[in-house]
Biotite code that builds the C-alpha atoms (Angstrom):
import biotite.structure as struc

atoms = struc.array([
    struc.Atom([29.291, 140.066, 119.130], chain_id="A", res_id=1, res_name="MET", atom_name="CA", element="C"),
    struc.Atom([32.168, 140.995, 117.111], chain_id="A", res_id=2, res_name="PRO", atom_name="CA", element="C"),
    struc.Atom([35.407, 138.769, 115.609], chain_id="A", res_id=3, res_name="LEU", atom_name="CA", element="C"),
    struc.Atom([38.267, 138.956, 117.939], chain_id="A", res_id=4, res_name="PRO", atom_name="CA", element="C"),
    struc.Atom([40.908, 140.769, 115.435], chain_id="A", res_id=5, res_name="PRO", atom_name="CA", element="C"),
    struc.Atom([43.043, 137.708, 113.885], chain_id="A", res_id=6, res_name="PRO", atom_name="CA", element="C"),
    struc.Atom([46.492, 136.888, 115.280], chain_id="A", res_id=7, res_name="ARG", atom_name="CA", element="C"),
    struc.Atom([49.368, 136.853, 113.278], chain_id="A", res_id=8, res_name="PRO", atom_name="CA", element="C"),
    struc.Atom([50.709, 133.839, 112.151], chain_id="A", res_id=9, res_name="VAL", atom_name="CA", element="C"),
    struc.Atom([54.505, 133.860, 112.259], chain_id="A", res_id=10, res_name="PRO", atom_name="CA", element="C"),
    struc.Atom([56.527, 133.401, 108.557], chain_id="A", res_id=11, res_name="HIS", atom_name="CA", element="C"),
    struc.Atom([60.442, 133.331, 108.644], chain_id="A", res_id=12, res_name="ILE", atom_name="CA", element="C"),
    struc.Atom([61.173, 135.070, 105.122], chain_id="A", res_id=13, res_name="ASN", atom_name="CA", element="C"),
    struc.Atom([64.045, 132.598, 103.634], chain_id="A", res_id=14, res_name="VAL", atom_name="CA", element="C"),
    struc.Atom([64.294, 134.556, 100.200], chain_id="A", res_id=15, res_name="THR", atom_name="CA", element="C"),
    struc.Atom([66.693, 136.630, 101.458], chain_id="A", res_id=16, res_name="PRO", atom_name="CA", element="C"),
    struc.Atom([69.293, 134.244, 102.897], chain_id="A", res_id=17, res_name="MET", atom_name="CA", element="C"),
    struc.Atom([68.422, 132.346, 99.464], chain_id="A", res_id=18, res_name="ILE", atom_name="CA", element="C"),
    struc.Atom([69.643, 135.216, 97.861], chain_id="A", res_id=19, res_name="ASP", atom_name="CA", element="C"),
    struc.Atom([72.776, 135.700, 99.428], chain_id="A", res_id=20, res_name="VAL", atom_name="CA", element="C"),
    struc.Atom([73.812, 131.805, 98.848], chain_id="A", res_id=21, res_name="MET", atom_name="CA", element="C"),
    struc.Atom([72.648, 132.104, 94.903], chain_id="A", res_id=22, res_name="LEU", atom_name="CA", element="C"),
    struc.Atom([75.822, 135.480, 95.050], chain_id="A", res_id=23, res_name="VAL", atom_name="CA", element="C"),
    struc.Atom([77.779, 133.017, 96.869], chain_id="A", res_id=24, res_name="LEU", atom_name="CA", element="C"),
    struc.Atom([77.723, 129.418, 94.517], chain_id="A", res_id=25, res_name="LEU", atom_name="CA", element="C"),
    struc.Atom([78.421, 132.171, 91.782], chain_id="A", res_id=26, res_name="LEU", atom_name="CA", element="C"),
    struc.Atom([81.432, 134.160, 93.291], chain_id="A", res_id=27, res_name="ILE", atom_name="CA", element="C"),
    struc.Atom([82.691, 130.984, 94.166], chain_id="A", res_id=28, res_name="PHE", atom_name="CA", element="C"),
    struc.Atom([82.051, 129.190, 90.137], chain_id="A", res_id=29, res_name="MET", atom_name="CA", element="C"),
    struc.Atom([83.810, 132.271, 88.522], chain_id="A", res_id=30, res_name="ILE", atom_name="CA", element="C"),
    struc.Atom([86.637, 132.429, 91.160], chain_id="A", res_id=31, res_name="GLN", atom_name="CA", element="C"),
    struc.Atom([87.179, 128.572, 89.708], chain_id="A", res_id=32, res_name="GLN", atom_name="CA", element="C"),
    struc.Atom([86.574, 129.638, 86.330], chain_id="A", res_id=33, res_name="LEU", atom_name="CA", element="C"),
    struc.Atom([89.046, 132.460, 86.921], chain_id="A", res_id=34, res_name="LEU", atom_name="CA", element="C"),
    struc.Atom([91.828, 130.202, 89.117], chain_id="A", res_id=35, res_name="ILE", atom_name="CA", element="C"),
    struc.Atom([91.357, 126.887, 87.776], chain_id="A", res_id=36, res_name="PRO", atom_name="CA", element="C"),
    struc.Atom([93.874, 124.779, 90.045], chain_id="A", res_id=37, res_name="ALA", atom_name="CA", element="C"),
    struc.Atom([96.012, 126.663, 93.136], chain_id="A", res_id=38, res_name="LEU", atom_name="CA", element="C"),
    struc.Atom([98.634, 125.201, 94.075], chain_id="A", res_id=39, res_name="ALA", atom_name="CA", element="C"),
    struc.Atom([98.652, 123.510, 97.213], chain_id="A", res_id=40, res_name="LEU", atom_name="CA", element="C"),
    struc.Atom([101.928, 124.469, 99.014], chain_id="A", res_id=41, res_name="PRO", atom_name="CA", element="C"),
    struc.Atom([104.095, 121.596, 99.217], chain_id="A", res_id=42, res_name="SER", atom_name="CA", element="C"),
    struc.Atom([105.898, 120.751, 102.275], chain_id="A", res_id=43, res_name="ALA", atom_name="CA", element="C"),
    struc.Atom([110.349, 120.765, 102.424], chain_id="A", res_id=44, res_name="ARG", atom_name="CA", element="C"),
    struc.Atom([111.476, 118.095, 104.258], chain_id="A", res_id=45, res_name="ASN", atom_name="CA", element="C"),
    struc.Atom([114.907, 119.687, 106.480], chain_id="A", res_id=46, res_name="PRO", atom_name="CA", element="C"),
    struc.Atom([118.221, 118.975, 106.007], chain_id="A", res_id=47, res_name="LEU", atom_name="CA", element="C"),
    struc.Atom([118.915, 117.116, 109.724], chain_id="A", res_id=48, res_name="ASP", atom_name="CA", element="C"),
    struc.Atom([119.319, 113.662, 109.246], chain_id="A", res_id=49, res_name="LYS", atom_name="CA", element="C"),
    struc.Atom([118.466, 111.088, 112.257], chain_id="A", res_id=50, res_name="PRO", atom_name="CA", element="C"),
    struc.Atom([121.527, 111.603, 115.184], chain_id="A", res_id=51, res_name="LYS", atom_name="CA", element="C"),
    struc.Atom([124.720, 109.862, 115.401], chain_id="A", res_id=52, res_name="PRO", atom_name="CA", element="C"),
    struc.Atom([124.265, 106.364, 116.457], chain_id="A", res_id=53, res_name="ASN", atom_name="CA", element="C"),
    struc.Atom([120.661, 106.500, 116.243], chain_id="A", res_id=54, res_name="ALA", atom_name="CA", element="C"),
    struc.Atom([118.700, 102.905, 115.643], chain_id="A", res_id=55, res_name="VAL", atom_name="CA", element="C"),
    struc.Atom([117.667, 103.234, 112.083], chain_id="A", res_id=56, res_name="THR", atom_name="CA", element="C"),
    struc.Atom([114.237, 100.421, 110.777], chain_id="A", res_id=57, res_name="LEU", atom_name="CA", element="C"),
    struc.Atom([114.644, 100.449, 106.827], chain_id="A", res_id=58, res_name="ARG", atom_name="CA", element="C"),
    struc.Atom([111.863, 98.297, 105.258], chain_id="A", res_id=59, res_name="ILE", atom_name="CA", element="C"),
    struc.Atom([112.177, 98.337, 101.439], chain_id="A", res_id=60, res_name="ASP", atom_name="CA", element="C"),
    struc.Atom([109.428, 97.632, 98.878], chain_id="A", res_id=61, res_name="ARG", atom_name="CA", element="C"),
    struc.Atom([109.389, 93.961, 99.386], chain_id="A", res_id=62, res_name="ARG", atom_name="CA", element="C"),
    struc.Atom([109.091, 93.943, 103.937], chain_id="A", res_id=63, res_name="GLY", atom_name="CA", element="C"),
    struc.Atom([112.104, 93.244, 103.840], chain_id="A", res_id=64, res_name="VAL", atom_name="CA", element="C"),
    struc.Atom([113.396, 94.946, 107.705], chain_id="A", res_id=65, res_name="PHE", atom_name="CA", element="C"),
    struc.Atom([116.797, 96.073, 107.359], chain_id="A", res_id=66, res_name="GLU", atom_name="CA", element="C"),
    struc.Atom([118.322, 97.564, 111.039], chain_id="A", res_id=67, res_name="LEU", atom_name="CA", element="C"),
    struc.Atom([121.271, 99.715, 111.140], chain_id="A", res_id=68, res_name="SER", atom_name="CA", element="C"),
    struc.Atom([123.463, 101.794, 113.941], chain_id="A", res_id=69, res_name="THR", atom_name="CA", element="C"),
    struc.Atom([126.702, 103.275, 114.013], chain_id="A", res_id=70, res_name="ASP", atom_name="CA", element="C"),
    struc.Atom([127.868, 101.798, 117.182], chain_id="A", res_id=71, res_name="SER", atom_name="CA", element="C"),
    struc.Atom([126.590, 98.072, 116.356], chain_id="A", res_id=72, res_name="GLU", atom_name="CA", element="C"),
    struc.Atom([126.519, 97.817, 112.423], chain_id="A", res_id=73, res_name="TYR", atom_name="CA", element="C"),
    struc.Atom([128.737, 100.655, 111.187], chain_id="A", res_id=74, res_name="GLY", atom_name="CA", element="C"),
    struc.Atom([126.441, 102.193, 109.709], chain_id="A", res_id=75, res_name="GLY", atom_name="CA", element="C"),
    struc.Atom([125.849, 99.706, 107.427], chain_id="A", res_id=76, res_name="LYS", atom_name="CA", element="C"),
    struc.Atom([122.251, 97.698, 107.874], chain_id="A", res_id=77, res_name="GLY", atom_name="CA", element="C"),
    struc.Atom([122.166, 94.523, 109.477], chain_id="A", res_id=78, res_name="ARG", atom_name="CA", element="C"),
    struc.Atom([118.881, 92.208, 107.619], chain_id="A", res_id=79, res_name="ARG", atom_name="CA", element="C"),
    struc.Atom([116.020, 91.463, 110.057], chain_id="A", res_id=80, res_name="VAL", atom_name="CA", element="C"),
    struc.Atom([113.661, 89.140, 109.822], chain_id="A", res_id=81, res_name="GLU", atom_name="CA", element="C"),
    struc.Atom([110.119, 89.665, 111.347], chain_id="A", res_id=82, res_name="ARG", atom_name="CA", element="C"),
    struc.Atom([109.914, 87.828, 114.375], chain_id="A", res_id=83, res_name="ALA", atom_name="CA", element="C"),
    struc.Atom([113.352, 88.492, 115.285], chain_id="A", res_id=84, res_name="ASP", atom_name="CA", element="C"),
    struc.Atom([112.834, 92.021, 115.396], chain_id="A", res_id=85, res_name="LEU", atom_name="CA", element="C"),
    struc.Atom([111.310, 92.345, 118.910], chain_id="A", res_id=86, res_name="GLY", atom_name="CA", element="C"),
    struc.Atom([114.170, 90.972, 120.346], chain_id="A", res_id=87, res_name="ALA", atom_name="CA", element="C"),
    struc.Atom([116.127, 92.861, 117.585], chain_id="A", res_id=88, res_name="GLU", atom_name="CA", element="C"),
    struc.Atom([115.472, 96.270, 119.026], chain_id="A", res_id=89, res_name="LEU", atom_name="CA", element="C"),
    struc.Atom([114.658, 95.176, 122.682], chain_id="A", res_id=90, res_name="ALA", atom_name="CA", element="C"),
    struc.Atom([118.347, 93.880, 123.096], chain_id="A", res_id=91, res_name="ARG", atom_name="CA", element="C"),
    struc.Atom([119.724, 98.122, 121.268], chain_id="A", res_id=92, res_name="LEU", atom_name="CA", element="C"),
    struc.Atom([117.660, 99.724, 123.595], chain_id="A", res_id=93, res_name="TYR", atom_name="CA", element="C"),
    struc.Atom([118.905, 97.870, 126.934], chain_id="A", res_id=94, res_name="GLU", atom_name="CA", element="C"),
    struc.Atom([122.226, 99.648, 126.164], chain_id="A", res_id=95, res_name="GLN", atom_name="CA", element="C"),
    struc.Atom([120.595, 102.784, 125.750], chain_id="A", res_id=96, res_name="ARG", atom_name="CA", element="C"),
    struc.Atom([118.984, 104.163, 129.001], chain_id="A", res_id=97, res_name="PRO", atom_name="CA", element="C"),
    struc.Atom([117.190, 107.304, 128.170], chain_id="A", res_id=98, res_name="GLY", atom_name="CA", element="C"),
    struc.Atom([117.114, 107.003, 124.366], chain_id="A", res_id=99, res_name="ASP", atom_name="CA", element="C"),
    struc.Atom([114.174, 104.731, 122.775], chain_id="A", res_id=100, res_name="HIS", atom_name="CA", element="C"),
    struc.Atom([113.860, 106.633, 119.450], chain_id="A", res_id=101, res_name="VAL", atom_name="CA", element="C"),
    struc.Atom([113.341, 104.684, 116.194], chain_id="A", res_id=102, res_name="LEU", atom_name="CA", element="C"),
    struc.Atom([114.040, 106.324, 113.010], chain_id="A", res_id=103, res_name="TYR", atom_name="CA", element="C"),
    struc.Atom([111.550, 104.810, 110.035], chain_id="A", res_id=104, res_name="VAL", atom_name="CA", element="C"),
    struc.Atom([113.141, 104.701, 106.453], chain_id="A", res_id=105, res_name="MET", atom_name="CA", element="C"),
    struc.Atom([110.415, 103.037, 104.575], chain_id="A", res_id=106, res_name="ALA", atom_name="CA", element="C"),
    struc.Atom([109.435, 102.966, 100.736], chain_id="A", res_id=107, res_name="ASP", atom_name="CA", element="C"),
    struc.Atom([106.356, 104.796, 99.862], chain_id="A", res_id=108, res_name="SER", atom_name="CA", element="C"),
    struc.Atom([104.965, 101.879, 97.838], chain_id="A", res_id=109, res_name="SER", atom_name="CA", element="C"),
    struc.Atom([104.457, 99.700, 100.667], chain_id="A", res_id=110, res_name="LEU", atom_name="CA", element="C"),
    struc.Atom([100.534, 99.285, 102.282], chain_id="A", res_id=111, res_name="THR", atom_name="CA", element="C"),
    struc.Atom([100.331, 100.778, 105.669], chain_id="A", res_id=112, res_name="PHE", atom_name="CA", element="C"),
    struc.Atom([99.757, 97.579, 107.035], chain_id="A", res_id=113, res_name="ARG", atom_name="CA", element="C"),
    struc.Atom([103.353, 96.599, 107.293], chain_id="A", res_id=114, res_name="VAL", atom_name="CA", element="C"),
    struc.Atom([104.733, 99.839, 109.170], chain_id="A", res_id=115, res_name="ILE", atom_name="CA", element="C"),
    struc.Atom([101.848, 99.207, 111.046], chain_id="A", res_id=116, res_name="ASP", atom_name="CA", element="C"),
    struc.Atom([102.976, 95.916, 112.202], chain_id="A", res_id=117, res_name="ASP", atom_name="CA", element="C"),
    struc.Atom([106.509, 96.803, 112.593], chain_id="A", res_id=118, res_name="ALA", atom_name="CA", element="C"),
    struc.Atom([105.842, 99.955, 115.219], chain_id="A", res_id=119, res_name="LEU", atom_name="CA", element="C"),
    struc.Atom([103.545, 97.396, 117.045], chain_id="A", res_id=120, res_name="ALA", atom_name="CA", element="C"),
    struc.Atom([106.519, 95.559, 117.035], chain_id="A", res_id=121, res_name="ILE", atom_name="CA", element="C"),
    struc.Atom([108.644, 98.411, 118.070], chain_id="A", res_id=122, res_name="ALA", atom_name="CA", element="C"),
    struc.Atom([106.259, 99.770, 120.718], chain_id="A", res_id=123, res_name="ARG", atom_name="CA", element="C"),
    struc.Atom([106.574, 96.002, 122.460], chain_id="A", res_id=124, res_name="GLY", atom_name="CA", element="C"),
    struc.Atom([110.063, 96.110, 122.195], chain_id="A", res_id=125, res_name="ALA", atom_name="CA", element="C"),
    struc.Atom([110.159, 99.532, 123.962], chain_id="A", res_id=126, res_name="GLY", atom_name="CA", element="C"),
    struc.Atom([110.298, 102.276, 121.743], chain_id="A", res_id=127, res_name="VAL", atom_name="CA", element="C"),
    struc.Atom([108.782, 105.960, 122.873], chain_id="A", res_id=128, res_name="ARG", atom_name="CA", element="C"),
    struc.Atom([109.220, 107.614, 119.662], chain_id="A", res_id=129, res_name="VAL", atom_name="CA", element="C"),
    struc.Atom([109.213, 107.127, 116.350], chain_id="A", res_id=130, res_name="VAL", atom_name="CA", element="C"),
    struc.Atom([110.488, 109.400, 113.838], chain_id="A", res_id=131, res_name="GLY", atom_name="CA", element="C"),
    struc.Atom([109.721, 109.675, 110.066], chain_id="A", res_id=132, res_name="ALA", atom_name="CA", element="C"),
    struc.Atom([112.844, 109.871, 107.618], chain_id="A", res_id=133, res_name="VAL", atom_name="CA", element="C"),
    struc.Atom([112.568, 110.949, 104.265], chain_id="A", res_id=134, res_name="THR", atom_name="CA", element="C"),
    struc.Atom([114.286, 111.277, 101.308], chain_id="A", res_id=135, res_name="GLU", atom_name="CA", element="C"),
    struc.Atom([115.170, 114.411, 100.095], chain_id="A", res_id=136, res_name="ARG", atom_name="CA", element="C"),
    struc.Atom([113.507, 114.887, 96.321], chain_id="A", res_id=137, res_name="ARG", atom_name="CA", element="C"),
    struc.Atom([115.730, 116.903, 93.704], chain_id="A", res_id=138, res_name="GLU", atom_name="CA", element="C"),
    struc.Atom([113.539, 119.915, 92.140], chain_id="A", res_id=139, res_name="ARG", atom_name="CA", element="C"),
])
């Protein structure tokens, strides 16, 4: 009785895939040698400032809150304690039926926790939209 022919065993040939990966690795390594530091695009802040009579919350590097509006405080900021921030914002937004926008100007050295606490208080006071105001850097 003759033996049956041997069945072919399927094998995946990974050698071409490894060759392609090594060539890609070499290409990227050579590219890094030729162009070591690609400059990332930098964002430019617009020239638009907050709307007139906008509610602006400034937070300085010590975490002190300061609210300002053109009509209420004459454009100058008024220092507000953290405990009074919600009530003061609620009072300001009572007079503004559709405008519940808060512009935030915070010092870049602050921890995010301080800013997040201020935003949580503002949301509780009825703020629906928050805009970040940045300073323009001269080049």
